[in-house]
C-alpha positions in Angstrom: -0.2 0.3 0.2 1.5 3.3 -1.0 1.9 5.8 1.8 -0.5 8.4 0.0 -3.5 5.4 0.6 -2.2 5.0 3.8 -2.4 8.7 4.8 -5.8 8.7 3.2 -7.1 5.7 5.6 -5.7 7.3 8.4 -7.5 10.7 7.8 -10.9 8.9 6.7 -14.1 8.8 8.5 -13.2 4.9 9.3 -10.2 5.8 11.6 -12.5 7.9 13.8 -16.1 5.8 13.2 -15.3 2.2 13.0 -18.7 1.5 12.0 -18.4 3.3 8.6 -16.6 1.6 5.7 -13.6 2.5 4.6 -13.5 3.4 1.1 -10.7 5.6 -0.5 -11.3 8.2 -3.2 -7.9 8.5 -5.5 -8.6 5.6 -7.3 -10.9 2.5 -7.4 -9.1 -0.2 -5.2 -9.8 -3.3 -3.5 -11.6 -3.9 -0.2 -10.7 -6.0 2.9 -12.5 -7.2 5.4 -10.7 -4.8 7.9 -12.2 -2.0 5.5 -15.7 -2.8 6.0 -17.7 -1.0 8.8 -21.2 -1.8 9.9 -23.0 0.5 7.7 -24.9 -0.6 4.4 -21.8 -0.8 2.4 -20.1 -2.6 4.9 -23.1 -5.0 5.2 -23.2 -5.3 1.5 -19.5 -6.3 1.0 -19.4 -8.8 4.0 -22.7 -10.4 2.3 -20.6 -10.7 -0.8 -17.7 -12.3 1.1 -19.7 -14.6 2.5 -20.8 -15.7 -0.8 -17.0 -15.8 -2.1 -15.9 -17.9 0.8 -18.7 -20.3 0.1 -17.8 -20.4 -3.4 -14.2 -20.5 -3.0 -14.0 -18.1 -5.3 -16.3 -15.7 -8.1 -19.8 -16.5 -6.6 -22.5 -17.5 -9.3 -24.9 -15.2 -10.2 -27.8 -17.2 -8.6 -26.6 -17.3 -5.4 -26.6 -13.8 -4.6 -30.5 -13.6 -2.8 -31.7 -10.2 -3.4 -33.8 -11.2 0.0 -30.7 -10.9 2.1 -30.0 -7.5 1.2 -33.6 -6.4 1.0 -32.9 -3.4 2.6 -30.2 -2.1 0.3 -31.9 -3.2 -3.1 -32.9 0.6 -4.2 -29.4 1.2 -4.5 -28.1 -1.8 -6.2 -26.8 -1.6 -9.4 -26.3 -5.4 -11.8 -24.2 -4.6 -14.9 -23.0 -7.2 -17.5 -19.7 -7.1 -19.1 -20.1 -7.3 -23.0 -16.3 -7.7 -23.7 -13.6 -5.3 -23.7 -14.3 -2.1 -22.4 -18.3 -2.6 -22.5 -20.6 -2.9 -20.0 -24.2 -3.1 -20.0 -26.8 -2.0 -17.2 -29.0 -4.6 -16.3 -31.0 -3.5 -13.6 -30.6 -0.3 -11.3 -32.3 -0.3 -8.2 -35.6 2.1 -7.8 -33.0 4.6 -5.5 -30.5 5.0 -8.2 -32.9 5.4 -11.0 -34.7 8.2 -8.7 -31.6 9.9 -8.0 -30.2 9.9 -11.5 -33.4 10.9 -12.9 -33.0 8.4 -16.2 -33.6 5.1 -16.6 -30.0 3.6 -17.5 -31.4 -0.4 -17.6 -30.4 -1.8 -20.8 -28.2 1.1 -21.7 -24.5 0.3 -22.2 -22.0 2.3 -20.4 -20.5 3.8 -23.9 -24.3 5.6 -24.5 -24.3 7.3 -21.1 -22.3 10.5 -20.7 -19.6 10.4 -18.2 -19.8 6.3 -17.7 -17.5 5.1 -20.7 -13.9 4.5 -20.5 -11.5 6.7 -18.4 -14.2 7.7 -15.9 -14.3 6.4 -12.5 -17.6 4.7 -12.6 -16.4 2.5 -15.5 -13.0 1.8 -14.0 -14.5 0.3 -10.8 -16.3 -1.8 -13.1 -13.2 -2.6 -15.1 -10.9 -2.7 -11.8 -13.8 -5.5 -10.1 -13.1 -7.7 -13.4 -9.5 -7.5 -13.2 -8.9 -8.4 -9.7 -12.1 -10.6 -9.1 -12.5 -9.0 -5.9 -14.7 -6.4 -3.8 -13.5 -3.3 -5.3 -14.5 0.3 -4.0 -14.5 4.2 -4.6 -15.4 7.2 -3.1 -15.8 10.1 -5.8 -17.0 13.9 -5.8 -20.1 14.0 -7.3 -20.0 15.5 -10.9 -23.7 16.4 -12.4 -26.6 18.6 -12.1 -27.3 17.9 -8.7 -26.8 20.9 -6.2 -27.5 19.0 -3.3 -25.3 15.7 -3.6 -21.9 16.0 -2.6 -20.0 12.7 -3.4 -20.9 9.0 -4.0 -19.4 5.9 -2.5 -19.4 2.8 -4.8 -18.6 -0.7 -4.2 -18.6 -3.5 -6.8 -18.0 -7.0 -6.9 -17.9 -9.9 -9.2 -20.6 -12.6 -10.1 -20.4 -15.1 -12.6 -23.6 -15.7 -14.5 -25.0 -19.4 -15.6 -24.0 -18.5 -19.4 -20.5 -17.8 -18.0 -20.8 -14.1 -18.6 -19.1 -11.9 -15.8 -21.4 -9.5 -14.0 -20.9 -7.2 -11.4 -23.0 -6.3 -8.6 -22.4 -2.6 -7.0 -23.9 -0.6 -4.2 -24.1 3.3 -4.4 -24.5 5.7 -1.8 -25.3 9.6 -2.7 -24.2 11.6 0.1 -26.1 14.6 0.1 -25.3 18.5 1.5 -25.8 18.3 5.4 -29.4 18.7 6.2 -30.8 17.3 3.1 -33.0 14.5 2.9 -34.2 13.5 -0.5 -36.8 11.6 0.3 -38.4 14.9 1.9 -38.4 16.6 -1.5 -41.8 16.7 -3.0 -41.7 15.5 -7.0 -42.2 18.9 -8.1 -38.7 19.8 -6.7 -36.7 16.6 -7.5 -35.5 18.7 -10.6 -32.9 20.2 -8.1 -31.1 16.9 -8.0 
């Protein structure tokens, strides 16, 4: 681990709050069980690690039980690797769809501005496939929202029955202090 990453870990919220998962912001990187807290990201990561342990490697997609992470489903994304640098969004939770204000299900990452090669979102998916492990990244939010400060994302590989690689991911939108998106009426959601 580089000294820059170590400094980020020491300065991160995990050092002060062991309940929060330690997700670094410099670039997507592998996560270990020690990086996972008791928060939503940590629970998602631990669930995937339990599946990977049971499979002695990459878990089969069919082993991922949505009921086991029911309270996280609104923020879960399922991505399919199409080969090379191309990914397709197979499923986005309602919380992701609601926040992004555009349905990505069925679209390729190259068809969405800011999701193709060279972007951190794309890098998370690529790194997950390359390392065949749990990967996370914290990044500043770039978009039209005036209330979102940053995004934390964790991703893990799955193997589909047809042998294709898939990635299951949890995304957390960190809103400005004092803002709760669920309190915004539909007529005001354009500010997101």
